[in-house]
NUTOR-898599 format. One record per atom (N, C-alpha, C): x, z, y; residue in one letter; atom name. Coordinates in pm, 1 decimal. Layout:
REM residues N
site xx=X | zz=Z | yy=Y | r=A | a=CA;
...
//
This chain:
REM residues 101
site xx=14242.4 | zz=17155.6 | yy=525.1 | r=M | a=N;
site xx=14165.8 | zz=17230.3 | yy=429.5 | r=M | a=CA;
site xx=14258.8 | zz=17281.7 | yy=320.5 | r=M | a=C;
site xx=14254.6 | zz=17408.4 | yy=295.3 | r=R | a=N;
site xx=14342.3 | zz=17469.3 | yy=197.5 | r=R | a=CA;
site xx=14270.6 | zz=17477.6 | yy=62.5 | r=R | a=C;
site xx=14341.2 | zz=17436.2 | yy=-41.0 | r=I | a=N;
site xx=14285.0 | zz=17439.5 | yy=-174.0 | r=I | a=CA;
site xx=14309.2 | zz=17577.7 | yy=-233.2 | r=I | a=C;
site xx=14203.0 | zz=17642.8 | yy=-277.9 | r=K | a=N;
site xx=14213.7 | zz=17777.2 | yy=-333.0 | r=K | a=CA;
site xx=14261.7 | zz=17772.0 | yy=-477.9 | r=K | a=C;
site xx=14343.4 | zz=17867.6 | yy=-514.5 | r=K | a=N;
site xx=14389.7 | zz=17881.6 | yy=-651.3 | r=K | a=CA;
site xx=14385.1 | zz=18029.2 | yy=-685.0 | r=K | a=C;
site xx=14360.8 | zz=18061.5 | yy=-809.1 | r=S | a=N;
site xx=14352.5 | zz=18201.5 | yy=-849.7 | r=S | a=CA;
site xx=14480.2 | zz=18275.6 | yy=-814.1 | r=S | a=C;
site xx=14465.6 | zz=18399.3 | yy=-766.6 | r=S | a=N;
site xx=14581.7 | zz=18474.7 | yy=-720.3 | r=S | a=CA;
site xx=14672.2 | zz=18517.7 | yy=-835.4 | r=S | a=C;
site xx=14619.5 | zz=18525.1 | yy=-956.7 | r=W | a=N;
site xx=14701.9 | zz=18569.2 | yy=-1069.0 | r=W | a=CA;
site xx=14788.7 | zz=18456.7 | yy=-1123.4 | r=W | a=C;
site xx=14760.7 | zz=18331.8 | yy=-1085.0 | r=K | a=N;
site xx=14842.9 | zz=18219.5 | yy=-1130.3 | r=K | a=CA;
site xx=14962.6 | zz=18202.9 | yy=-1037.2 | r=K | a=C;
site xx=15071.2 | zz=18155.0 | yy=-1093.0 | r=F | a=N;
site xx=15189.7 | zz=18129.2 | yy=-1012.9 | r=F | a=CA;
site xx=15170.7 | zz=17999.6 | yy=-934.7 | r=F | a=C;
site xx=15240.1 | zz=17983.5 | yy=-820.2 | r=P | a=N;
site xx=15229.1 | zz=17858.6 | yy=-744.6 | r=P | a=CA;
site xx=15284.5 | zz=17741.9 | yy=-825.9 | r=P | a=C;
site xx=15220.3 | zz=17628.0 | yy=-812.9 | r=Y | a=N;
site xx=15263.5 | zz=17509.6 | yy=-887.1 | r=Y | a=CA;
site xx=15385.4 | zz=17450.0 | yy=-819.7 | r=Y | a=C;
site xx=15496.1 | zz=17444.5 | yy=-892.2 | r=N | a=N;
site xx=15617.9 | zz=17380.6 | yy=-844.6 | r=N | a=CA;
site xx=15675.9 | zz=17300.0 | yy=-958.4 | r=N | a=C;
site xx=15659.5 | zz=17170.2 | yy=-951.2 | r=N | a=N;
site xx=15715.7 | zz=17082.2 | yy=-1051.3 | r=N | a=CA;
site xx=15865.0 | zz=17066.8 | yy=-1023.9 | r=N | a=C;
site xx=15942.0 | zz=17041.4 | yy=-1126.1 | r=S | a=N;
site xx=16086.5 | zz=17035.5 | yy=-1108.0 | r=S | a=CA;
site xx=16136.5 | zz=16894.2 | yy=-1080.2 | r=S | a=C;
site xx=16052.1 | zz=16806.6 | yy=-1029.7 | r=S | a=N;
site xx=16094.5 | zz=16669.0 | yy=-1002.9 | r=S | a=CA;
site xx=16140.6 | zz=16653.4 | yy=-858.4 | r=S | a=C;
site xx=16246.3 | zz=16724.1 | yy=-822.3 | r=F | a=N;
site xx=16303.4 | zz=16715.8 | yy=-688.9 | r=F | a=CA;
site xx=16435.0 | zz=16639.8 | yy=-695.7 | r=F | a=C;
site xx=16461.9 | zz=16564.3 | yy=-592.4 | r=Y | a=N;
site xx=16588.4 | zz=16493.6 | yy=-582.2 | r=Y | a=CA;
site xx=16657.0 | zz=16540.4 | yy=-455.3 | r=Y | a=C;
site xx=16783.5 | zz=16575.5 | yy=-465.8 | r=I | a=N;
site xx=16857.5 | zz=16618.1 | yy=-347.1 | r=I | a=CA;
site xx=16918.2 | zz=16493.8 | yy=-284.3 | r=I | a=C;
site xx=16880.6 | zz=16468.0 | yy=-159.7 | r=F | a=N;
site xx=16921.6 | zz=16348.6 | yy=-86.3 | r=F | a=CA;
site xx=16990.1 | zz=16393.8 | yy=40.4 | r=F | a=C;
site xx=17124.4 | zz=16388.5 | yy=41.3 | r=K | a=N;
site xx=17206.7 | zz=16437.6 | yy=152.3 | r=K | a=CA;
site xx=17173.2 | zz=16584.5 | yy=179.3 | r=K | a=C;
site xx=17115.7 | zz=16618.0 | yy=294.8 | r=N | a=N;
site xx=17083.6 | zz=16757.1 | yy=328.0 | r=N | a=CA;
site xx=16936.0 | zz=16787.9 | yy=311.5 | r=N | a=C;
site xx=16861.9 | zz=16700.5 | yy=245.1 | r=S | a=N;
site xx=16718.7 | zz=16722.5 | yy=232.7 | r=S | a=CA;
site xx=16675.5 | zz=16709.7 | yy=86.6 | r=S | a=C;
site xx=16554.0 | zz=16753.4 | yy=59.9 | r=I | a=N;
site xx=16496.9 | zz=16747.1 | yy=-74.6 | r=I | a=CA;
site xx=16392.3 | zz=16636.9 | yy=-73.8 | r=I | a=C;
site xx=16399.4 | zz=16546.8 | yy=-171.0 | r=Y | a=N;
site xx=16307.8 | zz=16433.5 | yy=-179.4 | r=Y | a=CA;
site xx=16217.3 | zz=16452.2 | yy=-300.3 | r=Y | a=C;
site xx=16088.0 | zz=16429.6 | yy=-282.7 | r=T | a=N;
site xx=15993.2 | zz=16442.6 | yy=-392.8 | r=T | a=CA;
site xx=15880.7 | zz=16340.4 | yy=-378.6 | r=T | a=C;
site xx=15817.9 | zz=16310.6 | yy=-491.0 | r=L | a=N;
site xx=15702.0 | zz=16222.5 | yy=-492.2 | r=L | a=CA;
site xx=15573.1 | zz=16301.4 | yy=-504.9 | r=L | a=C;
site xx=15582.5 | zz=16427.8 | yy=-547.9 | r=D | a=N;
site xx=15464.5 | zz=16511.1 | yy=-569.9 | r=D | a=CA;
site xx=15415.9 | zz=16571.8 | yy=-439.1 | r=D | a=C;
site xx=15286.6 | zz=16556.3 | yy=-413.1 | r=R | a=N;
site xx=15227.2 | zz=16615.3 | yy=-293.9 | r=R | a=CA;
site xx=15146.5 | zz=16739.3 | yy=-326.7 | r=R | a=C;
site xx=15137.3 | zz=16775.8 | yy=-455.8 | r=N | a=N;
site xx=15057.4 | zz=16891.0 | yy=-495.4 | r=N | a=CA;
site xx=15142.2 | zz=17014.8 | yy=-521.2 | r=N | a=C;
site xx=15259.2 | zz=17021.2 | yy=-463.7 | r=I | a=N;
site xx=15349.5 | zz=17134.2 | yy=-479.1 | r=I | a=CA;
site xx=15313.2 | zz=17242.1 | yy=-377.1 | r=I | a=C;
site xx=15309.7 | zz=17366.6 | yy=-421.0 | r=T | a=N;
site xx=15285.8 | zz=17478.6 | yy=-330.0 | r=T | a=CA;
site xx=15417.8 | zz=17517.4 | yy=-264.6 | r=T | a=C;
site xx=15417.7 | zz=17528.5 | yy=-132.5 | r=L | a=N;
site xx=15540.7 | zz=17562.7 | yy=-60.8 | r=L | a=CA;
site xx=15566.4 | zz=17712.7 | yy=-71.3 | r=L | a=C;
site xx=15681.3 | zz=17748.9 | yy=-125.6 | r=T | a=N;
site xx=15719.4 | zz=17888.3 | yy=-143.0 | r=T | a=CA;
site xx=15844.0 | zz=17917.2 | yy=-60.7 | r=T | a=C;
site xx=15893.5 | zz=18038.3 | yy=-72.8 | r=S | a=N;
site xx=16007.2 | zz=18081.6 | yy=9.2 | r=S | a=CA;
site xx=16136.8 | zz=18009.7 | yy=-25.5 | r=S | a=C;
site xx=16145.7 | zz=17945.6 | yy=-141.3 | r=K | a=N;
site xx=16269.5 | zz=17874.6 | yy=-174.8 | r=K | a=CA;
site xx=16285.8 | zz=17747.1 | yy=-91.8 | r=K | a=C;
site xx=16176.7 | zz=17698.8 | yy=-30.3 | r=F | a=N;
site xx=16182.6 | zz=17581.0 | yy=55.5 | r=F | a=CA;
site xx=16202.4 | zz=17616.6 | yy=202.3 | r=F | a=C;
site xx=16205.3 | zz=17743.5 | yy=236.0 | r=L | a=N;
site xx=16209.2 | zz=17787.2 | yy=374.7 | r=L | a=CA;
site xx=16333.1 | zz=17734.6 | yy=446.3 | r=L | a=C;
site xx=16315.0 | zz=17683.0 | yy=567.1 | r=D | a=N;
site xx=16420.0 | zz=17626.9 | yy=653.0 | r=D | a=CA;
site xx=16493.5 | zz=17509.3 | yy=589.1 | r=D | a=C;
site xx=16423.7 | zz=17432.2 | yy=506.1 | r=K | a=N;
site xx=16482.2 | zz=17312.0 | yy=447.1 | r=K | a=CA;
site xx=16401.4 | zz=17191.5 | yy=490.6 | r=K | a=C;
site xx=16464.0 | zz=17075.9 | yy=483.4 | r=L | a=N;
site xx=16398.3 | zz=16951.2 | yy=519.3 | r=L | a=CA;
site xx=16346.1 | zz=16886.1 | yy=392.3 | r=L | a=C;
site xx=16215.2 | zz=16862.2 | yy=388.0 | r=L | a=N;
site xx=16153.8 | zz=16796.8 | yy=273.0 | r=L | a=CA;
site xx=16117.1 | zz=16654.6 | yy=310.1 | r=L | a=C;
site xx=16144.4 | zz=16562.0 | yy=221.6 | r=R | a=N;
site xx=16101.3 | zz=16423.7 | yy=237.4 | r=R | a=CA;
site xx=16002.0 | zz=16395.3 | yy=126.8 | r=R | a=C;
site xx=15887.7 | zz=16341.1 | yy=163.8 | r=C | a=N;
site xx=15782.4 | zz=16315.0 | yy=67.0 | r=C | a=CA;
site xx=15733.6 | zz=16172.1 | yy=84.0 | r=C | a=C;
site xx=15717.2 | zz=16103.1 | yy=-27.2 | r=Y | a=N;
site xx=15668.8 | zz=15965.1 | yy=-25.6 | r=Y | a=CA;
site xx=15519.1 | zz=15964.4 | yy=0.4 | r=Y | a=C;
site xx=15476.4 | zz=15887.7 | yy=100.8 | r=K | a=N;
site xx=15334.5 | zz=15885.3 | yy=135.5 | r=K | a=CA;
site xx=15281.8 | zz=15742.9 | yy=149.8 | r=K | a=C;
site xx=15299.6 | zz=15664.9 | yy=44.8 | r=G | a=N;
site xx=15250.7 | zz=15527.8 | yy=47.4 | r=G | a=CA;
site xx=15362.0 | zz=15431.1 | yy=79.2 | r=G | a=C;
site xx=15364.1 | zz=15379.6 | yy=200.9 | r=K | a=N;
site xx=15466.8 | zz=15283.6 | yy=239.6 | r=K | a=CA;
site xx=15587.8 | zz=15350.5 | yy=302.8 | r=K | a=C;
site xx=15570.6 | zz=15470.9 | yy=351.3 | r=V | a=N;
site xx=15673.1 | zz=15537.8 | yy=430.7 | r=V | a=CA;
site xx=15710.6 | zz=15670.6 | yy=366.1 | r=V | a=C;
site xx=15832.9 | zz=15715.6 | yy=392.6 | r=V | a=N;
site xx=15875.3 | zz=15848.6 | yy=349.8 | r=V | a=CA;
site xx=15869.4 | zz=15940.3 | yy=470.7 | r=V | a=C;
site xx=15788.1 | zz=16047.7 | yy=462.3 | r=G | a=N;
site xx=15772.3 | zz=16140.9 | yy=573.1 | r=G | a=CA;
site xx=15868.8 | zz=16257.1 | yy=563.1 | r=G | a=C;
site xx=15901.8 | zz=16315.5 | yy=677.7 | r=K | a=N;
site xx=15993.2 | zz=16429.9 | yy=683.3 | r=K | a=CA;
site xx=15917.7 | zz=16552.2 | yy=731.2 | r=K | a=C;
site xx=15956.2 | zz=16669.9 | yy=678.3 | r=L | a=N;
site xx=15892.5 | zz=16794.4 | yy=718.5 | r=L | a=CA;
site xx=15994.0 | zz=16907.3 | yy=710.7 | r=L | a=C;
site xx=16014.7 | zz=16977.9 | yy=822.0 | r=Q | a=N;
site xx=16099.8 | zz=17097.2 | yy=825.6 | r=Q | a=CA;
site xx=16011.3 | zz=17217.0 | yy=795.8 | r=Q | a=C;
site xx=16039.5 | zz=17290.2 | yy=688.7 | r=I | a=N;
site xx=15953.8 | zz=17399.7 | yy=643.6 | r=I | a=CA;
site xx=15981.7 | zz=17525.8 | yy=725.9 | r=I | a=C;
site xx=15873.2 | zz=17586.6 | yy=778.0 | r=T | a=N;
site xx=15881.7 | zz=17712.2 | yy=851.9 | r=T | a=CA;
site xx=15792.1 | zz=17815.5 | yy=783.9 | r=T | a=C;
site xx=15784.8 | zz=17933.7 | yy=841.0 | r=N | a=N;
site xx=15701.8 | zz=18039.8 | yy=782.8 | r=N | a=CA;
site xx=15554.0 | zz=18003.2 | yy=780.3 | r=N | a=C;
site xx=15510.1 | zz=17924.7 | yy=875.8 | r=Q | a=N;
site xx=15369.1 | zz=17887.0 | yy=882.9 | r=Q | a=CA;
site xx=15327.9 | zz=17792.6 | yy=770.4 | r=Q | a=C;
site xx=15423.1 | zz=17719.5 | yy=712.7 | r=H | a=N;
site xx=15393.1 | zz=17625.5 | yy=605.4 | r=H | a=CA;
site xx=15381.4 | zz=17692.7 | yy=468.9 | r=H | a=C;
site xx=15435.3 | zz=17812.3 | yy=452.9 | r=L | a=N;
site xx=15439.2 | zz=17876.1 | yy=321.7 | r=L | a=CA;
site xx=15298.9 | zz=17906.1 | yy=270.5 | r=L | a=C;
site xx=15278.1 | zz=17881.6 | yy=140.9 | r=G | a=N;
site xx=15149.1 | zz=17905.9 | yy=78.8 | r=G | a=CA;
site xx=15056.1 | zz=17786.4 | yy=80.6 | r=G | a=C;
site xx=15090.3 | zz=17682.7 | yy=154.0 | r=H | a=N;
site xx=15007.7 | zz=17562.1 | yy=160.2 | r=H | a=CA;
site xx=15063.9 | zz=17457.9 | yy=64.4 | r=H | a=C;
site xx=14984.2 | zz=17356.4 | yy=36.4 | r=K | a=N;
site xx=15028.7 | zz=17245.0 | yy=-46.5 | r=K | a=CA;
site xx=15105.3 | zz=17146.0 | yy=39.9 | r=K | a=C;
site xx=15198.0 | zz=17074.8 | yy=-21.0 | r=L | a=N;
site xx=15280.0 | zz=16978.7 | yy=51.4 | r=L | a=CA;
site xx=15195.8 | zz=16862.2 | yy=103.0 | r=L | a=C;
site xx=15093.8 | zz=16822.7 | yy=28.2 | r=G | a=N;
site xx=15009.4 | zz=16710.1 | yy=66.9 | r=G | a=CA;
site xx=14926.3 | zz=16733.8 | yy=191.3 | r=G | a=C;
site xx=14909.3 | zz=16860.3 | yy=232.1 | r=E | a=N;
site xx=14831.9 | zz=16889.0 | yy=352.6 | r=E | a=CA;
site xx=14902.0 | zz=16839.7 | yy=479.2 | r=E | a=C;
site xx=15032.1 | zz=16821.7 | yy=471.5 | r=F | a=N;
site xx=15109.9 | zz=16784.8 | yy=589.3 | r=F | a=CA;
site xx=15145.1 | zz=16636.6 | yy=592.9 | r=F | a=C;
site xx=15112.0 | zz=16562.6 | yy=486.1 | r=F | a=N;
site xx=15139.9 | zz=16420.1 | yy=480.2 | r=F | a=CA;
site xx=15009.5 | zz=16344.8 | yy=458.5 | r=F | a=C;
site xx=14956.6 | zz=16284.7 | yy=561.7 | r=V | a=N;
site xx=14832.6 | zz=16209.6 | yy=553.7 | r=V | a=CA;
site xx=14864.0 | zz=16069.9 | yy=501.5 | r=V | a=C;
site xx=14793.4 | zz=16026.2 | yy=398.4 | r=T | a=N;
site xx=14822.2 | zz=15896.7 | yy=337.5 | r=T | a=CA;
site xx=14716.0 | zz=15792.4 | yy=368.9 | r=T | a=C;
site xx=14596.3 | zz=15833.8 | yy=405.7 | r=K | a=N;
site xx=14488.3 | zz=15738.5 | yy=428.6 | r=K | a=CA;
site xx=14479.1 | zz=15702.2 | yy=576.3 | r=K | a=C;
site xx=14452.1 | zz=15575.2 | yy=601.3 | r=V | a=N;
site xx=14431.2 | zz=15528.8 | yy=738.1 | r=V | a=CA;
site xx=14283.9 | zz=15550.0 | yy=770.1 | r=V | a=C;
site xx=14256.6 | zz=15640.5 | yy=860.1 | r=I | a=N;
site xx=14119.3 | zz=15673.1 | yy=895.5 | r=I | a=CA;
site xx=14080.1 | zz=15594.0 | yy=1019.3 | r=I | a=C;
site xx=13966.2 | zz=15530.8 | yy=1013.3 | r=G | a=N;
site xx=13915.1 | zz=15460.1 | yy=1130.9 | r=G | a=CA;
site xx=13985.0 | zz=15329.9 | yy=1159.2 | r=G | a=C;
site xx=14011.6 | zz=15252.1 | yy=1056.4 | r=E | a=N;
site xx=14078.5 | zz=15124.5 | yy=1076.8 | r=E | a=CA;
site xx=13991.7 | zz=15031.1 | yy=1161.8 | r=E | a=C;
site xx=13860.8 | zz=15031.1 | yy=1137.3 | r=K | a=N;
site xx=13769.5 | zz=14947.4 | yy=1215.2 | r=K | a=CA;
site xx=13761.7 | zz=14995.2 | yy=1359.5 | r=K | a=C;
site xx=13767.7 | zz=15127.4 | yy=1378.5 | r=V | a=N;
site xx=13762.7 | zz=15182.6 | yy=1513.7 | r=V | a=CA;
site xx=13884.8 | zz=15138.2 | yy=1592.1 | r=V | a=C;
site xx=14001.6 | zz=15142.1 | yy=1528.4 | r=A | a=N;
site xx=14124.2 | zz=15099.9 | yy=1595.6 | r=A | a=CA;
site xx=14116.8 | zz=14951.1 | yy=1631.0 | r=A | a=C;
site xx=14059.3 | zz=14871.3 | yy=1541.9 | r=Y | a=N;
site xx=14045.3 | zz=14728.1 | yy=1567.6 | r=Y | a=CA;
site xx=13952.8 | zz=14703.8 | yy=1687.0 | r=Y | a=C;
site xx=13843.1 | zz=14778.6 | yy=1693.1 | r=R | a=N;
site xx=13749.6 | zz=14764.1 | yy=1804.8 | r=R | a=CA;
site xx=13813.6 | zz=14806.4 | yy=1936.2 | r=R | a=C;
site xx=13893.5 | zz=14913.6 | yy=1932.5 | r=K | a=N;
site xx=13961.0 | zz=14957.7 | yy=2054.9 | r=K | a=CA;
site xx=14056.9 | zz=14850.6 | yy=2104.6 | r=K | a=C;
site xx=14129.0 | zz=14787.4 | yy=2011.3 | r=R | a=N;
site xx=14220.3 | zz=14680.3 | yy=2050.1 | r=R | a=CA;
site xx=14143.8 | zz=14564.9 | yy=2114.3 | r=R | a=C;
site xx=14029.6 | zz=14529.7 | yy=2055.5 | r=L | a=N;
site xx=13948.5 | zz=14422.3 | yy=2113.7 | r=L | a=CA;
site xx=13900.3 | zz=14458.3 | yy=2253.1 | r=L | a=C;
site xx=13857.0 | zz=14583.7 | yy=2272.2 | r=K | a=N;
site xx=13811.0 | zz=14626.8 | yy=2404.6 | r=K | a=CA;
site xx=13923.3 | zz=14618.6 | yy=2506.8 | r=K | a=C;
site xx=14043.9 | zz=14659.7 | yy=2467.3 | r=L | a=N;
site xx=14158.0 | zz=14651.9 | yy=2559.1 | r=L | a=CA;
site xx=14188.1 | zz=14507.6 | yy=2596.6 | r=L | a=C;
site xx=14182.7 | zz=14417.7 | yy=2497.3 | r=L | a=N;
site xx=14206.9 | zz=14276.4 | yy=2526.5 | r=L | a=CA;
site xx=14102.1 | zz=14220.4 | yy=2622.0 | r=L | a=C;
site xx=13975.4 | zz=14258.7 | yy=2601.8 | r=L | a=N;
site xx=13869.3 | zz=14212.1 | yy=2690.3 | r=L | a=CA;
site xx=13888.0 | zz=14264.0 | yy=2832.3 | r=L | a=C;
site xx=13929.1 | zz=14391.4 | yy=2845.3 | r=K | a=N;
site xx=13954.5 | zz=14448.4 | yy=2978.1 | r=K | a=CA;
site xx=14066.9 | zz=14373.9 | yy=3048.7 | r=K | a=C;
site xx=14173.2 | zz=14341.5 | yy=2975.2 | r=K | a=N;
site xx=14284.8 | zz=14269.7 | yy=3035.1 | r=K | a=CA;
site xx=14241.9 | zz=14132.3 | yy=3083.0 | r=K | a=C;
site xx=14159.9 | zz=14064.5 | yy=3000.5 | r=Q | a=N;
site xx=14112.1 | zz=13932.4 | yy=3040.3 | r=Q | a=CA;
site xx=14023.5 | zz=13940.2 | yy=3163.6 | r=Q | a=C;
site xx=13937.9 | zz=14042.9 | yy=3170.9 | r=K | a=N;
site xx=13851.7 | zz=14059.1 | yy=3288.2 | r=K | a=CA;
site xx=13934.2 | zz=14085.9 | yy=3412.6 | r=K | a=C;
site xx=14036.4 | zz=14170.5 | yy=3398.8 | r=N | a=N;
site xx=14123.2 | zz=14201.2 | yy=3513.1 | r=N | a=CA;
site xx=14196.6 | zz=14076.6 | yy=3561.1 | r=N | a=C;
site xx=14242.9 | zz=13994.0 | yy=3469.5 | r=K | a=N;
site xx=14310.2 | zz=13870.4 | yy=3508.3 | r=K | a=CA;
site xx=14213.6 | zz=13778.5 | yy=3582.7 | r=K | a=C;
site xx=14091.0 | zz=13771.0 | yy=3532.5 | r=F | a=N;
site xx=13989.1 | zz=13686.5 | yy=3594.8 | r=F | a=CA;
site xx=13957.0 | zz=13735.8 | yy=3735.4 | r=F | a=C;
site xx=13945.2 | zz=13869.8 | yy=3752.5 | r=K | a=N;
site xx=13917.5 | zz=13926.9 | yy=3884.6 | r=K | a=CA;
site xx=14032.5 | zz=13901.1 | yy=3980.2 | r=K | a=C;
site xx=14155.8 | zz=13919.0 | yy=3931.6 | r=N | a=N;
site xx=14272.3 | zz=13896.4 | yy=4017.0 | r=N | a=CA;
site xx=14283.0 | zz=13750.1 | yy=4058.2 | r=N | a=C;
site xx=14247.2 | zz=13658.8 | yy=3967.3 | r=A | a=N;
site xx=14251.3 | zz=13516.2 | yy=4000.0 | r=A | a=CA;
site xx=14148.2 | zz=13483.0 | yy=4107.4 | r=A | a=C;
site xx=14029.5 | zz=13543.9 | yy=4102.8 | r=K | a=N;
site xx=13926.9 | zz=13522.0 | yy=4204.5 | r=K | a=CA;
site xx=13970.6 | zz=13574.5 | yy=4340.1 | r=K | a=C;
site xx=14037.1 | zz=13690.4 | yy=4341.0 | r=R | a=N;
site xx=14080.9 | zz=13751.3 | yy=4467.8 | r=R | a=CA;
site xx=14187.3 | zz=13666.1 | yy=4535.2 | r=R | a=C;
site xx=14273.4 | zz=13605.0 | yy=4456.5 | r=K | a=N;
site xx=14381.5 | zz=13523.4 | yy=4514.2 | r=K | a=CA;
site xx=14328.2 | zz=13398.6 | yy=4581.9 | r=K | a=C;
site xx=14215.8 | zz=13347.1 | yy=4534.3 | r=K | a=N;
site xx=14156.6 | zz=13226.5 | yy=4595.2 | r=K | a=CA;
site xx=14097.8 | zz=13262.1 | yy=4726.6 | r=K | a=C;
//
């Protein structure tokens, strides 16, 4: 989802960038990607991990936070899927044990 901003306002670019080897490191996810970031590697902090993003023409005009997801969606769903897989494995072991007898 793209956040709309008035066309007469300039894109928001905070100056809190850190140059880290060949990439740019930032903590801000609300930066608008402009042509000065084109073909550069951006590293953005997203909770526990630092994500990497190579900027292309398709990324320009969007916010940096759109490409770094920070929330774990469906944690309960993932837990249920794991339980289902474990149950399937146990059933398969039980079936294989019956066949061997």
